[in-house]
C-alpha positions, 0 to 999 in steps of 0.5 A, spaced: 925 278 654 918 274 658 921 279 664 921 285 660 914 283 656 911 283 665 914 290 666 911 293 661 905 290 662 905 291 670 907 299 668 901 300 664 896 297 668 899 302 674 899 308 669 891 306 668 889 304 675 893 311 677 889 315 671 882 313 673 877 316 678 872 315 683 866 319 683 861 318 689 855 322 690 847 321 692 841 323 688 835 326 691 828 329 691 829 336 692 822 337 694 821 331 699 829 328 700 827 321 698 832 318 694 831 317 686 833 310 684 835 309 677 838 317 676 842 317 670 849 319 671 853 321 665 860 325 664 858 330 659 861 329 652 862 321 653 858 315 653 861 313 659 856 313 665 852 310 671 845 310 674 843 310 682 842 304 686 836 303 691 838 308 695 840 314 690 848 313 691 852 312 685 859 311 684 863 312 677 869 311 675 873 317 670 879 317 667 878 325 665 881 330 672 875 334 671 868 334 668 862 335 668 856 330 670 849 330 667 845 328 673 837 327 669 831 323 672 825 323 669 820 328 671 825 333 675 830 338 671 837 335 669 842 338 673 849 340 671 854 338 676 862 339 675 867 335 678 875 337 679 878 331 683 876 324 686 871 323 691 864 325 693 860 330 690 855 330 696 848 330 695 845 332 688 838 335 689 833 335 683 827 340 683 821 337 680 819 338 672 813 343 672 811 338 667 809 333 673 805 340 677 809 338 683 809 344 688 808 349 682 802 352 687 803 356 692 796 357 695 790 352 694 793 346 693 788 344 698 782 346 693 785 344 687 784 336 685 791 334 681 793 327 680 799 326 685 794 329 691 791 321 691 794 314 690 790 311 686 791 313 679 786 316 674 787 317 666 791 323 666 795 327 662 799 333 663 802 339 661 807 343 663 809 351 663 815 350 658 811 346 654 805 352 653 810 358 653 814 354 648 807 351 643 801 355 644 804 360 639 798 364 636 792 359 637 788 357 643 790 355 649 786 348 647 792 347 642 797 345 648 791 339 649 792 335 642 797 330 643 793 327 649 789 320 648 782 321 647 783 329 647 780 333 640 780 340 639 777 342 632 774 349 629 780 353 628 779 357 623 772 360 626 777 365 629 780 367 635 778 363 641 772 359 638 776 353 638 773 347 642 775 341 646 772 334 646 775 329 651 772 322 650 767 325 645 764 328 650 762 336 647 765 342 652 758 342 656 759 336 659 767 336 660 768 339 668 773 345 667 776 348 673 781 354 674 785 354 681 779 349 682 773 353 682 768 352 676 768 356 670 764 352 665 758 356 664 752 356 669 746 356 665 749 351 659 755 348 662 758 351 655 765 353 654 767 360 649 775 360 650 775 367 647 772 369 654 780 366 656 784 368 651 789 369 657 789 363 659 795 360 656 799 367 659 798 365 665 797 358 667 802 354 670 800 347 668 794 344 665 791 337 667 787 333 663 784 328 668 780 323 663 774 320 666 772 320 673 778 324 675 780 325 682 775 333 684 771 331 690 768 338 687 760 336 686 761 337 679 760 331 674 765 330 669 762 326 664 768 327 659 773 328 664 776 334 668 781 339 666 785 343 671 788 349 669 793 351 674 795 359 674 801 363 676 801 366 683 806 369 688 812 368 686 817 366 691 823 369 686 824 376 685 825 377 677 822 378 671 821 377 664 819 380 657 817 376 651 815 377 644 812 374 638 810 375 631 806 369 626 803 368 619 797 373 618 801 379 622 800 377 629 803 381 633 804 379 641 807 382 647 807 381 654 811 383 660 811 380 667 815 382 674 815 378 681 817 382 687 819 375 691 817 375 698 820 379 703 822 377 710 816 380 712 812 375 707 809 379 702 810 379 695 806 381 688 807 378 681 803 382 676 804 380 667 801 384 662 800 383 655 797 385 648 796 380 643 793 382 635 792 380 628 789 377 622 786 371 624 788 365 619 781 366 615 779 372 611 774 376 616 777 373 622 782 380 625 782 380 633 785 383 638 786 383 646 789 384 652 791 379 659 792 383 665 794 379 671 795 381 678 796 376 685 798 379 692 802 374 696 802 374 704 804 369 709 802 371 715 806 365 719 807 358 718 800 356 720 797 362 715 798 364 708 794 369 703 794 370 696 790 375 693 789 374 685 786 378 679 786 377 672 782 379 666 782 378 658 778 383 654 778 381 647 774 383 641 774 378 634 770 377 628 768 370 626 767 364 621 762 360 621 761 353 616 760 354 610 759 349 604 764 345 601 762 348 594 763 356 597 770 354 599 772 351 592 769 356 589 772 362 593 778 359 596 779 355 603 780 362 606 773 364 605 769 367 610 762 369 608 761 373 614 764 380 612 765 385 606 765 392 605 762 400 606 765 406 603 771 401 602 771 400 610 771 393 612 766 390 617 764 384 619 757 382 621 758 377 626 764 380 632 764 377 638 767 382 644 767 379 651 771 381 659 770 377 664 775 379 670 776 374 675 778 375 682 780 371 687 782 370 695 785 364 697 787 362 704 790 356 707 791 354 713 796 348 716 792 347 723 797 342 725 802 336 723 796 332 720 790 338 718 789 344 714 784 348 711 783 351 704 778 356 702 778 360 696 772 366 694 771 368 688 767 372 683 767 374 676 764 379 672 762 378 665 760 383 660 760 382 652 757 379 646 755 377 640 753 381 634 748 379 628 743 382 623 738 386 626 731 386 622 733 384 614 739 381 614 744 382 607 742 375 604 735 377 603 736 383 601 737 384 593 744 385 590 747 385 598 751 379 596 757 380 591 760 376 586 766 374 591 761 372 596 761 377 601 757 382 604 755 388 599 754 393 606 753 400 601 747 395 598 744 394 605 744 402 606 740 404 598 736 398 601 735 402 607 734 409 605 728 406 602 725 405 609 720 410 611 722 416 616 729 411 616 725 407 622 725 399 621 720 395 625 724 390 630 721 383 629 718 384 623 723 383 618 723 391 616 729 395 615 736 392 616 742 393 622 747 390 626 746 387 633 749 385 640 747 379 643 749 381 651 751 376 656 752 380 662 753 376 669 756 376 675 758 370 679 760 369 687 762 363 690 766 359 695 770 353 696 772 350 702 776 343 703 778 340 710 783 336 710 785 331 715 791 324 716 787 321 721 792 316 722 799 313 717 794 310 713 788 314 713 785 322 709 779 324 710 777 331 706 770 334 707 768 340 704 763 344 701 762 349 694 757 354 694 756 360 688 751 364 685 750 367 678 746 371 676 746 371 668 743 378 664 741 376 655 738 382 652 740 385 645 742 392 643 744 396 637 751 396 634 750 400 627 744 402 624 747 402 617 744 409 615 737 408 619 735 413 624 732 407 629 728 401 630 721 402 633 720 396 638 713 394 639 714 387 641 716 387 649 709 387 653 712 392 658 712 398 652 705 395 649 705 402 645 712 401 642 718 404 642 723 408 638 731 405 640 737 409 636 742 408 642 748 403 639 754 400 642 761 399 641 762 391 640 769 392 645 771 388 650 773 394 654 767 398 652 763 393 654 765 392 661 760 398 663 756 401 657 751 397 654 744 398 654 739 400 659 733 397 660 729 401 656 734 402 649 734 393 649 731 389 643 728 383 641 728 380 648 731 382 655 731 377 661 735 375 666 736 368 670 738 367 677 741 360 679 743 358 686 748 352 688 750 348 694 753 342 694 758 339 699 763 333 698 767 329 702 772 324 701 776 317 705 783 314 703 786 309 705 793 307 703 798 301 706 803 297 703 801 296 696 794 298 697 789 304 696 782 304 697 778 311 696 771 313 697 768 320 694 761 323 695 757 329 694 750 331 694 748 339 691 742 342 691 741 347 684 735 352 684 733 356 677 729 362 676 728 367 670 725 374 669 722 376 663 722 384 661 720 382 654 716 376 653 711 378 659 708 384 663 711 386 669 706 383 674 707 376 671 715 377 668 717 373 674 718 365 673 716 359 677 722 357 682 725 350 680 730 346 685 733 340 683 738 335 688 744 332 684 749 328 688 756 323 684 758 317 688 766 314 686 769 309 689 777 306 687 782 302 689 789 300 686 795 294 688 801 295 686 805 289 685 812 293 686 815 300 685 814 300 677 807 296 676 801 297 679 793 297 677 787 300 678 780 300 678 775 306 678 768 307 678 762 313 679 754 314 678 752 320 677 745 324 677 746 331 674 740 337 675 740 338 668 742 346 665 738 352 666 737 352 659 733 345 658 728 347 664 725 353 660 722 351 654 723 356 648 726 360 652 720 363 656 719 362 663 714 355 661 717 350 665 718 343 661 715 337 664 720 332 661 726 335 664 730 330 669 736 328 672 741 326 667 745 318 670 752 318 669 755 310 670 763 311 669 767 305 670 775 304 668 781 301 669 788 301 668 795 299 669 801 303 670 808 302 669 814 306 671 821 306 671 826 311 671 827 312 664 820 309 661 813 311 663 807 308 661 800 307 662 793 303 659 786 305 661 779 302 659 772 306 660 766 305 659 761 311 659 753 310 660 749 317 659 741 317 660 736 322 659 741 327 656 740 333 651 744 334 644 744 341 641 747 343 635 748 348 630 746 349 622 747 355 617 743 355 611 745 360 604 743 366 608 746 366 614 741 364 618 742 359 623 738 354 627 738 350 632 737 343 634 735 340 640 735 332 641 732 330 649 731 324 652 738 321 648 742 316 651 750 315 649 753 309 650 762 310 650 768 305 651 775 305 649 782 304 651 788 310 651 795 308 652 800 312 653 808 312 653 814 317 655 821 315 655 828 318 655 833 313 652 839 318 652 839 324 657 838 328 651 832 325 648 825 324 650 821 320 646 813 320 647 806 317 644 799 316 645 793 311 642 786 311 643 781 307 641 773 309 642 766 306 640 762 312 642 754 310 640 747 313 641 742 308 643 734 309 643 730 314 641 731 321 641 725 327 640 728 333 636 727 340 636 729 345 631 729 352 634 731 358 630 735 363 631 730 367 635 729 361 638 722 360 635 720 353 635 720 350 627 719 343 629 719 337 633 720 329 631 721 323 634 727 319 631 730 312 632 738 314 634 739 307 636 747 304 633 748 312 630 755 314 630 757 320 636 760 326 631 764 332 632 770 327 635 775 322 632 774 316 635 781 313 633 787 317 635 794 316 635 801 320 635 808 320 636 813 326 638 820 327 641 824 332 644 832 332 642 837 336 645 842 336 639 847 341 642 846 344 649 840 348 650 838 347 643 832 342 642 829 340 637 821 336 637 816 334 632 809 332 634 804 327 629 798 326 630 793 322 625 785 322 626 779 317 624 772 315 625 770 323 626 763 323 624 759 330 623 756 334 629 750 333 627 747 330 634 744 324 635 741 321 629 742 313 626 747 315 620 752 319 620 757 321 615 764 319 616 769 325 614 776 323 611 782 321 616 787 326 616 795 327 620 798 332 622 805 334 623 808 340 628 815 341 629 819 347 633 826 348 635 828 352 642 835 355 644 836 358 650 841 363 651 844 363 659 846 370 660 847 370 667 849 365 673 845 359 675 840 360 669 838 366 673 837 371 666 836 367 659 834 369 652 830 363 649 828 364 641 823 359 640 819 357 632 814 354 630 810 351 625 804 347 625 802 343 620 808 342 616 805 338 611 800 343 609 794 338 610 788 339 607 782 336 612 776 337 614 776 339 621 768 339 623 762 338 619 756 341 622 750 337 616 749 330 614 748 331 607 748 324 604 752 324 597 747 322 591 749 319 584 751 326 580 751 330 586 758 334 587 763 331 592 768 332 596 773 326 598 767 323 598 762 328 601 757 332 598 759 339 597 752 342 599 754 340 607 757 345 612 764 344 614 770 347 617 776 346 614 783 345 618 788 350 618 794 350 613 801 351 614 802 356 620 809 358 624 810 362 629 816 366 633 818 368 640 823 372 643 823 371 651 828 374 655 828 372 663 831 376 668 
């Protein structure tokens, strides 16, 4: 009997042994050829799997005669590899995921300062093209950045393109925004108007947010951080796509793109066009626009690569400004008092329109194996502006505000019938019309960077950043509302006055060529010329576990005004003001092993004041108190990286002295006042934590936490101006210890992306915001807004229509603010609640606020061929 048992056991063991097969292979980086240690290999449909060794090799016993291996590695695109028998399946190459921004740039790689270009780490977060395309929906591109530490976005309900983003508590004019390495902050005031870049989500290949000092070598001062937008270039692959999307409030968007691929002779072209329109979330915020993108590439030989790109996004959208909480409670959370009806037809008082074509020519020259030169020559031509009332605004005209809080344009027209000869008088509140404040510009620049690997340990960069900018600012009439014209008597260059009756349509397309000549302009008319030149350099030393770097730049910037309204022709030219600035950054890192790395960075900036802070009260008078702003940044961090888990911890301290803070407010009649705080010092410090994990090949988890302490230091000189830039008051105020408002100082978030069925995935992100204060500039006591949390979710399904994923159809559905959280995203006043005052969640209802959007949704189809 024992012999029989032994024979049966031996037979079963033999059968089992013969039924098992061993699959071997090696996994490598598809771009560099380097092995990928710790890559995951799983037999699809089972729990059987293994990981690669240090050299990328793996060996896996399988019982099936055939099947499919799912091979994945964090930061790389997963691959399905079929097997039919035992033995080696050879080398499997994984391509870097676009989320890492590796090798997505055909040209200009020497100009675009991405984090992976330098060994010494920085505080950074990267958003890939797939995430941008899937999650942006009907939102501004800024909303794709909300799931990163120390980033806050507000103003969604203001209208299409009217959001604002703050990094580490610093406003947009104190964060550097770059498009393919080119500075795109306004030259005059450093501000960003996202409506001017409404098409950037269509053309972006990726976004990298570098918080704090960043890795940019340009002569820019990244106080809050640097945001790099990397656009598409000439695609190497022939093919294209068509997409269509719908969303809440009648939003519709269609996009088509096609690439010829690169021919044998080195030529290629990529073209994309899109159109969008929608009613807007808040009442009276209709918008529409287009995006065009043309990229022409030519690879002369292995040494020289050229690319010409032109893109633009003409748009028009009606705007919603902050309103009193009491008005929202009376008229509803979608209330907007900037519009009304004229003879039954909708008419907005506040419309933004702009068209900003951008063109650049890139040249990449590989000089030899160790050195290369990258150069970009660029230009942009901005045309457009924003509308508002001229003369007597509706708020000052009897019976012109309806019981619903809207503008009764018929009452305004009736009022104008009483104006003598139908001629209003500009600047004297006699007659009422709608005007546009036009802001046109021409901007030309060149950035060049030479890089040389001096040896295997030492890399050297040197380059130049040259810019010249001319801005022209004036007002023109849009709608006379029944008048025959306006008598302009304020301009010193027309002492006898002149009648203006020409009107101009507020349109992104027509504004490019159709705007007022000098004798048709009203209220003000001036030019600004800014010339900028900077040189920069960097040295980085890397040996074994140690990396060290040093960056430096110096720049000169000159300013001048030509004012054709407040001065005679002989005196219209201002004094020329030239300022020199510089920055220096340095740091180092130490890698304990392949997984653990520590770093420390420091930087000091002496930044020239912006143009709008040099000349007093928008005149040719030079501000004698203007001086360079001083910024000292310190940061340190730790990064941990494993095949299926990564984390980073960053700490920072930024001191900003001799700076200027600006804010705005709107009174009961719709009039806007601007407040400027000069001589302000801010001290921002904080801790940031971010994590990514892939516990399963089909499951990705993310998380972040940021805790900040942002305060004002010392005294501030506060100057208040009206909408026409007249000084109303000037006071000295103690602001020491005041909380910096406008962005939540404490945030955390969690998210996941789970492919629960092949090519079907569900994702969700939850964010919580705390310590958000009113955005009122520098004050001693600032009101804290109620904390809130938001949940966004989406589902995707990719249908394969061809071989090797060359044709597919992507279905995407998003829901933002799933729980319909009601919250205040921004407050532009600071009125404390006294006993007996009406309040909302403890906030005086007399305060002016933006409420965040409630639940919104969007659905899109994208066909790739």
